[in-house]
N, CA, C and O atoms as a GROMACS GRO file, in nm:
protein
  616
    1MET      N    1  -1.628   7.727   8.506
    1MET     CA    2  -1.519   7.633   8.496
    1MET      C    3  -1.490   7.605   8.350
    1MET      O    4  -1.580   7.583   8.269
    2ASP      N    5  -1.363   7.607   8.317
    2ASP     CA    6  -1.318   7.582   8.182
    2ASP      C    7  -1.232   7.456   8.182
    2ASP      O    8  -1.133   7.449   8.254
    3ILE      N    9  -1.268   7.356   8.101
    3ILE     CA   10  -1.189   7.234   8.090
    3ILE      C   11  -1.106   7.244   7.964
    3ILE      O   12  -1.158   7.258   7.853
    4LYS      N   13  -0.973   7.235   7.983
    4LYS     CA   14  -0.879   7.250   7.873
    4LYS      C   15  -0.809   7.118   7.844
    4LYS      O   16  -0.788   7.035   7.933
    5SER      N   17  -0.774   7.100   7.718
    5SER     CA   18  -0.698   6.983   7.676
    5SER      C   19  -0.550   7.018   7.676
    5SER      O   20  -0.511   7.129   7.642
    6GLY      N   21  -0.467   6.921   7.716
    6GLY     CA   22  -0.323   6.946   7.717
    6GLY      C   23  -0.280   7.025   7.838
    6GLY      O   24  -0.320   6.992   7.950
    7VAL      N   25  -0.201   7.127   7.821
    7VAL     CA   26  -0.152   7.217   7.926
    7VAL      C   27  -0.078   7.140   8.036
    7VAL      O   28  -0.075   7.185   8.150
    8LEU      N   29  -0.020   7.028   8.003
    8LEU     CA   30   0.041   6.940   8.102
    8LEU      C   31   0.161   7.001   8.175
    8LEU      O   32   0.186   6.966   8.291
    9ARG      N   33   0.233   7.088   8.112
    9ARG     CA   34   0.358   7.141   8.171
    9ARG      C   35   0.338   7.269   8.252
    9ARG      O   36   0.436   7.337   8.283
   10HIS      N   37   0.216   7.304   8.285
   10HIS     CA   38   0.189   7.423   8.366
   10HIS      C   39   0.235   7.397   8.511
   10HIS      O   40   0.213   7.288   8.563
   11PRO      N   41   0.296   7.495   8.576
   11PRO     CA   42   0.346   7.474   8.713
   11PRO      C   43   0.239   7.426   8.812
   11PRO      O   44   0.268   7.343   8.898
   12GLN      N   45   0.116   7.477   8.800
   12GLN     CA   46   0.011   7.432   8.892
   12GLN      C   47  -0.022   7.284   8.868
   12GLN      O   48  -0.049   7.211   8.963
   13ILE      N   49  -0.021   7.241   8.743
   13ILE     CA   50  -0.050   7.101   8.712
   13ILE      C   51   0.065   7.012   8.761
   13ILE      O   52   0.041   6.906   8.820
   14ILE      N   53   0.186   7.054   8.738
   14ILE     CA   54   0.302   6.977   8.786
   14ILE      C   55   0.293   6.959   8.937
   14ILE      O   56   0.315   6.849   8.987
   15SER      N   57   0.261   7.064   9.008
   15SER     CA   58   0.249   7.058   9.152
   15SER      C   59   0.137   6.962   9.195
   15SER      O   60   0.156   6.882   9.286
   16LEU      N   61   0.021   6.971   9.130
   16LEU     CA   62  -0.092   6.884   9.164
   16LEU      C   63  -0.058   6.738   9.136
   16LEU      O   64  -0.092   6.650   9.217
   17LEU      N   65   0.008   6.710   9.025
   17LEU     CA   66   0.043   6.572   8.993
   17LEU      C   67   0.150   6.518   9.088
   17LEU      O   68   0.149   6.400   9.122
   18GLU      N   69   0.242   6.602   9.131
   18GLU     CA   70   0.342   6.560   9.230
   18GLU      C   71   0.274   6.528   9.363
   18GLU      O   72   0.309   6.431   9.429
   19GLU      N   73   0.177   6.611   9.401
   19GLU     CA   74   0.099   6.586   9.523
   19GLU      C   75   0.023   6.454   9.510
   19GLU      O   76   0.018   6.374   9.604
   20HIS      N   77  -0.035   6.431   9.393
   20HIS     CA   78  -0.110   6.308   9.366
   20HIS      C   79  -0.020   6.185   9.383
   20HIS      O   80  -0.057   6.091   9.453
   21LEU      N   81   0.096   6.187   9.320
   21LEU     CA   82   0.189   6.074   9.332
   21LEU      C   83   0.234   6.054   9.476
   21LEU      O   84   0.245   5.940   9.522
   22SER      N   85   0.261   6.161   9.546
   22SER     CA   86   0.303   6.153   9.685
   22SER      C   87   0.194   6.088   9.771
   22SER      O   88   0.222   6.001   9.853
   23ASP      N   89   0.069   6.131   9.752
   23ASP     CA   90  -0.043   6.073   9.827
   23ASP      C   91  -0.063   5.926   9.793
   23ASP      O   92  -0.094   5.845   9.881
   24MET      N   93  -0.046   5.890   9.667
   24MET     CA   94  -0.064   5.751   9.628
   24MET      C   95   0.041   5.663   9.697
   24MET      O   96   0.010   5.553   9.744
   25HIS      N   97   0.163   5.711   9.703
   25HIS     CA   98   0.269   5.634   9.769
   25HIS      C   99   0.252   5.633   9.921
   25HIS      O  100   0.298   5.541   9.988
   26ALA      N  101   0.186   5.735   9.975
   26ALA     CA  102   0.162   5.740  10.120
   26ALA      C  103   0.047   5.650  10.162
   26ALA      O  104   0.039   5.609  10.278
   27THR      N  105  -0.043   5.618  10.070
   27THR     CA  106  -0.162   5.541  10.106
   27THR      C  107  -0.162   5.398  10.051
   27THR      O  108  -0.246   5.318  10.091
   28SER      N  109  -0.071   5.366   9.961
   28SER     CA  110  -0.069   5.234   9.898
   28SER      C  111   0.073   5.179   9.894
   28SER      O  112   0.169   5.256   9.885
   29PRO      N  113   0.086   5.046   9.902
   29PRO     CA  114   0.220   4.989   9.882
   29PRO      C  115   0.271   5.023   9.742
   29PRO      O  116   0.192   5.038   9.649
   30ALA      N  117   0.401   5.034   9.727
   30ALA     CA  118   0.461   5.076   9.599
   30ALA      C  119   0.412   4.993   9.481
   30ALA      O  120   0.386   5.048   9.374
   31GLU      N  121   0.399   4.861   9.500
   31GLU     CA  122   0.357   4.775   9.389
   31GLU      C  123   0.210   4.795   9.351
   31GLU      O  124   0.166   4.744   9.248
   32SER      N  125   0.136   4.868   9.434
   32SER     CA  126  -0.006   4.893   9.406
   32SER      C  127  -0.032   5.035   9.358
   32SER      O  128  -0.148   5.072   9.338
   33VAL      N  129   0.072   5.114   9.338
   33VAL     CA  130   0.056   5.251   9.289
   33VAL      C  131   0.062   5.248   9.136
   33VAL      O  132   0.164   5.210   9.078
   34HIS      N  133  -0.048   5.289   9.074
   34HIS     CA  134  -0.057   5.288   8.928
   34HIS      C  135  -0.071   5.429   8.870
   34HIS      O  136  -0.103   5.446   8.752
   35ALA      N  137  -0.049   5.530   8.954
   35ALA     CA  138  -0.056   5.668   8.908
   35ALA      C  139   0.060   5.696   8.812
   35ALA      O  140   0.168   5.639   8.826
   36LEU      N  141   0.035   5.783   8.717
   36LEU     CA  142   0.135   5.813   8.614
   36LEU      C  143   0.207   5.944   8.644
   36LEU      O  144   0.148   6.038   8.698
   37ASP      N  145   0.334   5.948   8.610
   37ASP     CA  146   0.410   6.072   8.623
   37ASP      C  147   0.395   6.154   8.495
   37ASP      O  148   0.328   6.112   8.401
   38LEU      N  149   0.458   6.271   8.492
   38LEU     CA  150   0.446   6.361   8.376
   38LEU      C  151   0.492   6.296   8.246
   38LEU      O  152   0.428   6.314   8.142
   39THR      N  153   0.599   6.221   8.251
   39THR     CA  154   0.650   6.156   8.129
   39THR      C  155   0.548   6.059   8.073
   39THR      O  156   0.521   6.059   7.953
   40LYS      N  157   0.491   5.976   8.158
   40LYS     CA  158   0.392   5.877   8.112
   40LYS      C  159   0.262   5.942   8.068
   40LYS      O  160   0.193   5.890   7.980
   41LEU      N  161   0.226   6.054   8.130
   41LEU     CA  162   0.105   6.125   8.089
   41LEU      C  163   0.124   6.198   7.956
   41LEU      O  164   0.027   6.244   7.896
   42SER      N  165   0.246   6.209   7.910
   42SER     CA  166   0.277   6.280   7.786
   42SER      C  167   0.280   6.190   7.664
   42SER      O  168   0.311   6.238   7.554
   43THR      N  169   0.250   6.063   7.677
   43THR     CA  170   0.256   5.971   7.564
   43THR      C  171   0.136   5.994   7.471
   43THR      O  172   0.032   6.044   7.515
   44PRO      N  173   0.148   5.957   7.343
   44PRO     CA  174   0.042   5.983   7.244
   44PRO      C  175  -0.091   5.914   7.272
   44PRO      O  176  -0.195   5.958   7.222
   45ASP      N  177  -0.090   5.806   7.349
   45ASP     CA  178  -0.215   5.732   7.376
   45ASP      C  179  -0.294   5.794   7.492
   45ASP      O  180  -0.401   5.744   7.528
   46ILE      N  181  -0.244   5.901   7.551
   46ILE     CA  182  -0.310   5.964   7.665
   46ILE      C  183  -0.354   6.106   7.630
   46ILE      O  184  -0.278   6.185   7.575
   47SER      N  185  -0.479   6.134   7.664
   47SER     CA  186  -0.534   6.270   7.649
   47SER      C  187  -0.552   6.327   7.789
   47SER      O  188  -0.622   6.270   7.873
   48PHE      N  189  -0.489   6.441   7.812
   48PHE     CA  190  -0.488   6.503   7.945
   48PHE      C  191  -0.579   6.625   7.945
   48PHE      O  192  -0.578   6.705   7.851
   49TYR      N  193  -0.659   6.640   8.053
   49TYR     CA  194  -0.751   6.752   8.066
   49TYR      C  195  -0.733   6.817   8.203
   49TYR      O  196  -0.699   6.751   8.301
   50SER      N  197  -0.754   6.946   8.207
   50SER     CA  198  -0.748   7.018   8.334
   50SER      C  199  -0.864   7.116   8.344
   50SER      O  200  -0.908   7.173   8.244
   51ALA      N  201  -0.913   7.132   8.466
   51ALA     CA  202  -1.025   7.223   8.493
   51ALA      C  203  -0.971   7.348   8.560
   51ALA      O  204  -0.891   7.341   8.654
   52TRP      N  205  -1.015   7.462   8.511
   52TRP     CA  206  -0.965   7.591   8.558
   52TRP      C  207  -1.079   7.687   8.590
   52TRP      O  208  -1.186   7.680   8.529
   53HIS      N  209  -1.055   7.775   8.686
   53HIS     CA  210  -1.137   7.894   8.706
   53HIS      C  211  -1.041   8.011   8.691
   53HIS      O  212  -0.958   8.037   8.778
   54GLU      N  213  -1.054   8.080   8.580
   54GLU     CA  214  -0.961   8.187   8.544
   54GLU      C  215  -0.819   8.130   8.543
   54GLU      O  216  -0.791   8.042   8.462
   55ASP      N  217  -0.729   8.177   8.629
   55ASP     CA  218  -0.591   8.128   8.630
   55ASP      C  219  -0.564   8.026   8.740
   55ASP      O  220  -0.448   7.995   8.769
   56THR      N  221  -0.669   7.975   8.800
   56THR     CA  222  -0.654   7.881   8.911
   56THR      C  223  -0.692   7.740   8.869
   56THR      O  224  -0.803   7.716   8.820
   57LEU      N  225  -0.600   7.647   8.887
   57LEU     CA  226  -0.626   7.507   8.858
   57LEU      C  227  -0.721   7.450   8.961
   57LEU      O  228  -0.704   7.471   9.081
   58LEU      N  229  -0.823   7.376   8.913
   58LEU     CA  230  -0.920   7.312   9.002
   58LEU      C  231  -0.899   7.161   9.009
   58LEU      O  232  -0.924   7.100   9.113
   59GLY      N  233  -0.853   7.102   8.899
   59GLY     CA  234  -0.834   6.957   8.897
   59GLY      C  235  -0.787   6.911   8.762
   59GLY      O  236  -0.772   6.990   8.668
   60CYS      N  237  -0.763   6.780   8.752
   60CYS     CA  238  -0.717   6.723   8.626
   60CYS      C  239  -0.763   6.577   8.614
   60CYS      O  240  -0.804   6.516   8.712
   61ALA      N  241  -0.755   6.525   8.494
   61ALA     CA  242  -0.789   6.385   8.465
   61ALA      C  243  -0.738   6.353   8.325
   61ALA      O  244  -0.711   6.443   8.245
   62ALA      N  245  -0.726   6.225   8.297
   62ALA     CA  246  -0.676   6.184   8.166
   62ALA      C  247  -0.750   6.058   8.120
   62ALA      O  248  -0.809   5.985   8.200
   63ILE      N  249  -0.745   6.037   7.990
   63ILE     CA  250  -0.794   5.913   7.928
   63ILE      C  251  -0.678   5.846   7.858
   63ILE      O  252  -0.606   5.908   7.779
   64SER      N  253  -0.660   5.720   7.890
   64SER     CA  254  -0.557   5.638   7.825
   64SER      C  255  -0.627   5.538   7.732
   64SER      O  256  -0.705   5.455   7.778
   65GLN      N  257  -0.598   5.548   7.603
   65GLN     CA  258  -0.660   5.456   7.507
   65GLN      C  259  -0.584   5.325   7.506
   65GLN      O  260  -0.463   5.322   7.483
   66HIS      N  261  -0.656   5.215   7.531
   66HIS     CA  262  -0.593   5.082   7.528
   66HIS      C  263  -0.610   5.015   7.392
   66HIS      O  264  -0.521   4.942   7.347
   67CYS      N  265  -0.722   5.040   7.326
   67CYS     CA  266  -0.748   4.989   7.191
   67CYS      C  267  -0.861   5.073   7.132
   67CYS      O  268  -0.905   5.170   7.195
   68ASP      N  269  -0.907   5.039   7.014
   68ASP     CA  270  -1.010   5.120   6.947
   68ASP      C  271  -1.138   5.135   7.028
   68ASP      O  272  -1.206   5.237   7.016
   69LYS      N  273  -1.173   5.036   7.109
   69LYS     CA  274  -1.301   5.035   7.179
   69LYS      C  275  -1.292   5.045   7.330
   69LYS      O  276  -1.393   5.036   7.399
   70MET      N  277  -1.171   5.063   7.383
   70MET     CA  278  -1.152   5.060   7.527
   70MET      C  279  -1.053   5.167   7.572
   70MET      O  280  -0.948   5.187   7.512
   71ALA      N  281  -1.090   5.236   7.681
   71ALA     CA  282  -1.001   5.337   7.739
   71ALA      C  283  -1.009   5.330   7.891
   71ALA      O  284  -1.098   5.267   7.948
   72GLU      N  285  -0.913   5.397   7.954
   72GLU     CA  286  -0.904   5.398   8.099
   72GLU      C  287  -0.889   5.540   8.151
   72GLU      O  288  -0.821   5.622   8.089
   73ILE      N  289  -0.952   5.569   8.263
   73ILE     CA  290  -0.935   5.696   8.330
   73ILE      C  291  -0.807   5.690   8.412
   73ILE      O  292  -0.782   5.592   8.483
   74LYS      N  293  -0.726   5.794   8.401
   74LYS     CA  294  -0.601   5.803   8.476
   74LYS      C  295  -0.592   5.942   8.541
   74LYS      O  296  -0.651   6.039   8.493
   75SER      N  297  -0.518   5.950   8.650
   75SER     CA  298  -0.479   6.077   8.713
   75SER      C  299  -0.594   6.172   8.742
   75SER      O  300  -0.582   6.292   8.722
   76MET      N  301  -0.705   6.116   8.790
   76MET     CA  302  -0.819   6.198   8.830
   76MET      C  303  -0.785   6.258   8.966
   76MET      O  304  -0.761   6.186   9.063
   77ARG      N  305  -0.783   6.391   8.973
   77ARG     CA  306  -0.742   6.458   9.097
   77ARG      C  307  -0.798   6.600   9.099
   77ARG      O  308  -0.797   6.670   8.998
   78THR      N  309  -0.847   6.642   9.215
   78THR     CA  310  -0.888   6.781   9.232
   78THR      C  311  -0.796   6.845   9.336
   78THR      O  312  -0.738   6.776   9.421
   79THR      N  313  -0.783   6.976   9.329
   79THR     CA  314  -0.704   7.046   9.430
   79THR      C  315  -0.779   7.042   9.563
   79THR      O  316  -0.900   7.024   9.567
   80GLN      N  317  -0.705   7.058   9.670
   80GLN     CA  318  -0.766   7.056   9.803
   80GLN      C  319  -0.878   7.160   9.813
   80GLN      O  320  -0.985   7.131   9.867
   81ALA      N  321  -0.855   7.279   9.760
   81ALA     CA  322  -0.954   7.387   9.769
   81ALA      C  323  -1.079   7.360   9.684
   81ALA      O  324  -1.183   7.422   9.705
   82SER      N  325  -1.068   7.269   9.588
   82SER     CA  326  -1.180   7.242   9.496
   82SER      C  327  -1.262   7.120   9.534
   82SER      O  328  -1.360   7.088   9.466
   83ARG      N  329  -1.226   7.052   9.640
   83ARG     CA  330  -1.297   6.930   9.678
   83ARG      C  331  -1.441   6.960   9.717
   83ARG      O  332  -1.470   7.061   9.781
   84ASN      N  333  -1.530   6.869   9.678
   84ASN     CA  334  -1.674   6.878   9.711
   84ASN      C  335  -1.741   7.002   9.651
   84ASN      O  336  -1.836   7.056   9.707
   85LYS      N  337  -1.689   7.046   9.536
   85LYS     CA  338  -1.748   7.163   9.470
   85LYS      C  339  -1.791   7.131   9.327
   85LYS      O  340  -1.818   7.222   9.249
   86GLY      N  341  -1.797   7.002   9.292
   86GLY     CA  342  -1.845   6.962   9.161
   86GLY      C  343  -1.738   6.952   9.053
   86GLY      O  344  -1.770   6.922   8.938
   87VAL      N  345  -1.613   6.975   9.088
   87VAL     CA  346  -1.505   6.971   8.989
   87VAL      C  347  -1.486   6.828   8.938
   87VAL      O  348  -1.477   6.806   8.817
   88ALA      N  349  -1.478   6.732   9.030
   88ALA     CA  350  -1.459   6.592   8.989
   88ALA      C  351  -1.574   6.545   8.902
   88ALA      O  352  -1.553   6.473   8.804
   89LYS      N  353  -1.696   6.583   8.937
   89LYS     CA  354  -1.813   6.546   8.856
   89LYS      C  355  -1.803   6.606   8.716
   89LYS      O  356  -1.833   6.538   8.618
   90ALA      N  357  -1.761   6.731   8.707
   90ALA     CA  358  -1.748   6.796   8.576
   90ALA      C  359  -1.640   6.728   8.493
   90ALA      O  360  -1.659   6.704   8.374
   91LEU      N  361  -1.526   6.697   8.555
   91LEU     CA  362  -1.420   6.627   8.483
   91LEU      C  363  -1.464   6.489   8.439
   91LEU      O  364  -1.437   6.449   8.326
   92LEU      N  365  -1.532   6.417   8.527
   92LEU     CA  366  -1.579   6.282   8.492
   92LEU      C  367  -1.681   6.288   8.379
   92LEU      O  368  -1.677   6.205   8.288
   93ASN      N  369  -1.772   6.383   8.384
   93ASN     CA  370  -1.867   6.401   8.273
   93ASN      C  371  -1.792   6.427   8.143
   93ASN      O  372  -1.827   6.372   8.038
   94HIS      N  373  -1.690   6.510   8.149
   94HIS     CA  374  -1.611   6.542   8.030
   94HIS      C  375  -1.542   6.417   7.974
   94HIS      O  376  -1.542   6.394   7.854
   95LEU      N  377  -1.484   6.338   8.063
   95LEU     CA  378  -1.417   6.214   8.019
   95LEU      C  379  -1.515   6.117   7.955
   95LEU      O  380  -1.485   6.056   7.853
   96ILE      N  381  -1.631   6.102   8.016
   96ILE     CA  382  -1.732   6.009   7.962
   96ILE      C  383  -1.780   6.056   7.826
   96ILE      O  384  -1.792   5.976   7.733
   97GLU      N  385  -1.808   6.184   7.812
   97GLU     CA  386  -1.853   6.236   7.682
   97GLU      C  387  -1.742   6.223   7.577
   97GLU      O  388  -1.770   6.189   7.462
   98THR      N  389  -1.619   6.249   7.616
   98THR     CA  390  -1.507   6.233   7.524
   98THR      C  391  -1.497   6.087   7.478
   98THR      O  392  -1.479   6.060   7.360
   99ALA      N  393  -1.507   5.995   7.573
   99ALA     CA  394  -1.499   5.853   7.541
   99ALA      C  395  -1.612   5.811   7.446
   99ALA      O  396  -1.589   5.735   7.352
  100LYS      N  397  -1.731   5.858   7.471
  100LYS     CA  398  -1.845   5.827   7.382
  100LYS      C  399  -1.822   5.883   7.242
  100LYS      O  400  -1.844   5.815   7.142
  101ASN      N  401  -1.776   6.008   7.236
  101ASN     CA  402  -1.750   6.072   7.106
  101ASN      C  403  -1.641   6.001   7.027
  101ASN      O  404  -1.642   6.004   6.904
  102ARG      N  405  -1.548   5.938   7.096
  102ARG     CA  406  -1.442   5.864   7.029
  102ARG      C  407  -1.485   5.722   6.989
  102ARG      O  408  -1.411   5.652   6.920
  103GLY      N  409  -1.603   5.682   7.031
  103GLY     CA  410  -1.655   5.551   6.993
  103GLY      C  411  -1.610   5.436   7.082
  103GLY      O  412  -1.620   5.320   7.042
  104TYR      N  413  -1.561   5.466   7.201
  104TYR     CA  414  -1.523   5.358   7.292
  104TYR      C  415  -1.649   5.287   7.341
  104TYR      O  416  -1.753   5.350   7.361
  105ASP      N  417  -1.640   5.157   7.360
  105ASP     CA  418  -1.751   5.080   7.415
  105ASP      C  419  -1.748   5.077   7.568
  105ASP      O  420  -1.852   5.072   7.634
  106GLU      N  421  -1.624   5.081   7.622
  106GLU     CA  422  -1.610   5.071   7.767
  106GLU      C  423  -1.503   5.167   7.817
  106GLU      O  424  -1.401   5.192   7.752
  107LEU      N  425  -1.531   5.220   7.936
  107LEU     CA  426  -1.436   5.308   8.003
  107LEU      C  427  -1.404   5.245   8.138
  107LEU      O  428  -1.493   5.224   8.221
  108TYR      N  429  -1.277   5.216   8.160
  108TYR     CA  430  -1.232   5.147   8.280
  108TYR      C  431  -1.157   5.242   8.374
  108TYR      O  432  -1.120   5.353   8.336
  109LEU      N  433  -1.135   5.196   8.496
  109LEU     CA  434  -1.049   5.267   8.590
  109LEU      C  435  -1.000   5.170   8.696
  109LEU      O  436  -1.058   5.063   8.718
  110GLU      N  437  -0.892   5.210   8.760
  110GLU     CA  438  -0.838   5.138   8.876
  110GLU      C  439  -0.825   5.241   8.986
  110GLU      O  440  -0.776   5.352   8.963
  111THR      N  441  -0.868   5.204   9.106
  111THR     CA  442  -0.851   5.290   9.222
  111THR      C  443  -0.824   5.202   9.343
  111THR      O  444  -0.834   5.080   9.335
  112GLY      N  445  -0.792   5.265   9.453
  112GLY     CA  446  -0.755   5.190   9.572
  112GLY      C  447  -0.875   5.138   9.649
  112GLY      O  448  -0.988   5.182   9.631
  113THR      N  449  -0.846   5.041   9.736
  113THR     CA  450  -0.950   4.981   9.821
  113THR      C  451  -0.952   5.042   9.961
  113THR      O  452  -1.046   5.018  10.037
  114MET      N  453  -0.852   5.121   9.996
  114MET     CA  454  -0.843   5.179  10.128
  114MET      C  455  -0.947   5.290  10.148
  114MET      O  456  -1.003   5.342  10.051
  115ASP      N  457  -0.972   5.324  10.274
  115ASP     CA  458  -1.070   5.428  10.305
  115ASP      C  459  -1.039   5.560  10.236
  115ASP      O  460  -1.131   5.635  10.201
  116TYR      N  461  -0.912   5.590  10.215
  116TYR     CA  462  -0.872   5.713  10.147
  116TYR      C  463  -0.942   5.727  10.012
  116TYR      O  464  -0.972   5.839   9.969
  117PHE      N  465  -0.967   5.615   9.945
  117PHE     CA  466  -1.025   5.615   9.811
  117PHE      C  467  -1.178   5.600   9.811
  117PHE      O  468  -1.240   5.594   9.705
  118LYS      N  469  -1.239   5.594   9.929
  118LYS     CA  470  -1.384   5.576   9.939
  118LYS      C  471  -1.463   5.684   9.865
  118LYS      O  472  -1.558   5.651   9.794
  119PRO      N  473  -1.428   5.813   9.878
  119PRO     CA  474  -1.502   5.915   9.802
  119PRO      C  475  -1.490   5.896   9.650
  119PRO      O  476  -1.588   5.917   9.578
  120ALA      N  477  -1.374   5.855   9.603
  120ALA     CA  478  -1.358   5.831   9.459
  120ALA      C  479  -1.446   5.715   9.414
  120ALA      O  480  -1.513   5.724   9.311
  121ARG      N  481  -1.445   5.606   9.490
  121ARG     CA  482  -1.528   5.490   9.453
  121ARG      C  483  -1.676   5.529   9.452
  121ARG      O  484  -1.750   5.487   9.363
  122ALA      N  485  -1.718   5.608   9.550
  122ALA     CA  486  -1.858   5.652   9.555
  122ALA      C  487  -1.892   5.739   9.433
  122ALA      O  488  -2.000   5.725   9.376
  123LEU      N  489  -1.802   5.828   9.395
  123LEU     CA  490  -1.824   5.911   9.276
  123LEU      C  491  -1.841   5.824   9.152
  123LEU      O  492  -1.936   5.841   9.076
  124TYR      N  493  -1.749   5.732   9.131
  124TYR     CA  494  -1.756   5.646   9.013
  124TYR      C  495  -1.883   5.563   9.013
  124TYR      O  496  -1.948   5.549   8.909
  125LYS      N  497  -1.920   5.509   9.127
  125LYS     CA  498  -2.043   5.430   9.137
  125LYS      C  499  -2.165   5.516   9.102
  125LYS      O  500  -2.257   5.468   9.035
  126SER      N  501  -2.166   5.642   9.146
  126SER     CA  502  -2.280   5.730   9.118
  126SER      C  503  -2.294   5.758   8.968
  126SER      O  504  -2.402   5.798   8.923
  127PHE      N  505  -2.188   5.740   8.891
  127PHE     CA  506  -2.191   5.758   8.747
  127PHE      C  507  -2.220   5.629   8.671
  127PHE      O  508  -2.225   5.628   8.548
  128GLY      N  509  -2.238   5.520   8.745
  128GLY     CA  510  -2.272   5.393   8.682
  128GLY      C  511  -2.156   5.297   8.664
  128GLY      O  512  -2.175   5.189   8.608
  129PHE      N  513  -2.037   5.331   8.712
  129PHE     CA  514  -1.926   5.238   8.706
  129PHE      C  515  -1.955   5.122   8.800
  129PHE      O  516  -2.008   5.142   8.910
  130THR      N  517  -1.920   5.001   8.758
  130THR     CA  518  -1.940   4.882   8.839
  130THR      C  519  -1.808   4.806   8.853
  130THR      O  520  -1.722   4.815   8.766
  131PRO      N  521  -1.793   4.732   8.963
  131PRO     CA  522  -1.671   4.653   8.980
  131PRO      C  523  -1.653   4.552   8.866
  131PRO      O  524  -1.751   4.500   8.812
  132CYS      N  525  -1.528   4.525   8.832
  132CYS     CA  526  -1.498   4.429   8.727
  132CYS      C  527  -1.366   4.360   8.758
  132CYS      O  528  -1.296   4.397   8.853
  133GLU      N  529  -1.333   4.262   8.680
  133GLU     CA  530  -1.205   4.194   8.691
  133GLU      C  531  -1.094   4.288   8.643
  133GLU      O  532  -1.121   4.384   8.571
  134PRO      N  533  -0.971   4.262   8.684
  134PRO     CA  534  -0.860   4.344   8.632
  134PRO      C  535  -0.859   4.343   8.479
  134PRO      O  536  -0.891   4.242   8.416
  135PHE      N  537  -0.823   4.453   8.422
  135PHE     CA  538  -0.823   4.470   8.277
  135PHE      C  539  -0.682   4.507   8.231
  135PHE      O  540  -0.594   4.535   8.312
  136ALA      N  541  -0.663   4.507   8.102
  136ALA     CA  542  -0.533   4.543   8.042
  136ALA      C  543  -0.422   4.465   8.112
  136ALA      O  544  -0.428   4.342   8.119
  137ASP      N  545  -0.321   4.536   8.164
  137ASP     CA  546  -0.207   4.469   8.228
  137ASP      C  547  -0.221   4.456   8.379
  137ASP      O  548  -0.129   4.409   8.445
  138TYR      N  549  -0.335   4.496   8.435
  138TYR     CA  550  -0.354   4.487   8.579
  138TYR      C  551  -0.369   4.341   8.622
  138TYR      O  552  -0.417   4.256   8.547
  139GLN      N  553  -0.326   4.315   8.745
  139GLN     CA  554  -0.339   4.184   8.807
  139GLN      C  555  -0.427   4.198   8.931
  139GLN      O  556  -0.448   4.309   8.980
  140HIS      N  557  -0.478   4.086   8.981
  140HIS     CA  558  -0.551   4.090   9.108
  140HIS      C  559  -0.458   4.146   9.215
  140HIS      O  560  -0.342   4.106   9.226
  141ASP      N  561  -0.512   4.240   9.295
  141ASP     CA  562  -0.434   4.305   9.398
  141ASP      C  563  -0.533   4.346   9.508
  141ASP      O  564  -0.630   4.416   9.479
  142PRO      N  565  -0.513   4.305   9.632
  142PRO     CA  566  -0.607   4.342   9.738
  142PRO      C  567  -0.614   4.492   9.764
  142PRO      O  568  -0.707   4.539   9.829
  143ASN      N  569  -0.519   4.567   9.713
  143ASN     CA  570  -0.518   4.712   9.731
  143ASN      C  571  -0.581   4.788   9.616
  143ASN      O  572  -0.586   4.911   9.617
  144SER      N  573  -0.628   4.716   9.515
  144SER     CA  574  -0.688   4.778   9.397
  144SER      C  575  -0.830   4.728   9.373
  144SER      O  576  -0.861   4.611   9.396
  145THR      N  577  -0.912   4.818   9.328
  145THR     CA  578  -1.043   4.780   9.276
  145THR      C  579  -1.050   4.830   9.133
  145THR      O  580  -1.001   4.938   9.101
  146HIS      N  581  -1.111   4.751   9.048
  146HIS     CA  582  -1.124   4.784   8.905
  146HIS      C  583  -1.272   4.806   8.876
  146HIS      O  584  -1.358   4.733   8.927
  147MET      N  585  -1.299   4.905   8.794
  147MET     CA  586  -1.438   4.938   8.762
  147MET      C  587  -1.450   4.965   8.613
  147MET      O  588  -1.353   5.001   8.546
  148VAL      N  589  -1.573   4.946   8.562
  148VAL     CA  590  -1.599   4.968   8.421
  148VAL      C  591  -1.733   5.036   8.403
  148VAL      O  592  -1.825   5.016   8.482
  149LEU      N  593  -1.744   5.116   8.300
  149LEU     CA  594  -1.868   5.180   8.259
  149LEU      C  595  -1.892   5.141   8.115
  149LEU      O  596  -1.810   5.169   8.028
  150SER      N  597  -2.005   5.077   8.088
  150SER     CA  598  -2.041   5.046   7.951
  150SER      C  599  -2.094   5.173   7.885
  150SER      O  600  -2.185   5.238   7.938
  151LEU      N  601  -2.038   5.209   7.772
  151LEU     CA  602  -2.082   5.330   7.702
  151LEU      C  603  -2.181   5.298   7.591
  151LEU      O  604  -2.225   5.388   7.519
  152THR      N  605  -2.215   5.171   7.575
  152THR     CA  606  -2.307   5.130   7.468
  152THR      C  607  -2.447   5.105   7.518
  152THR      O  608  -2.538   5.084   7.437
  153LYS      N  609  -2.469   5.107   7.648
  153LYS     CA  610  -2.604   5.088   7.703
  153LYS      C  611  -2.687   5.212   7.678
  153LYS      O  612  -2.637   5.324   7.681
  154ALA      N  613  -2.812   5.189   7.653
  154ALA     CA  614  -2.903   5.302   7.624
  154ALA      C  615  -2.929   5.384   7.747
  154ALA      O  616  -3.003   5.482   7.742
   0.00000   0.00000   0.00000
């Protein structure tokens, strides 16, 4: 597996992100969908990564920098064919190492509370993410759970 930076405009990535947005709108009320589209993922404060096997996309994820010491995981998604094969773990490891190398103290995320998001919550928990209060511009929402990973703990 090769994790690449950028490559946002590749047709396979566009398709995966469109699928991601469609699923988010199918499983959450519109006001609770915080997934980003291609335009928002292209801003300078976001670093986008994709996992590949040769010419086949396996998944993607991004880091959104909120300030010098804080960042958020965005657009974490694996292809249907890549589920339960370690792709999400590899991407999450990459994001955590990137965040540590950049000197962030905390890495946050927002995900859904519905059963659809249960595997994602379990993955994040297995990496040490813990529930937290809403961060940045997020508000309390019964359809969202917020999690944080301290990157300064030994």
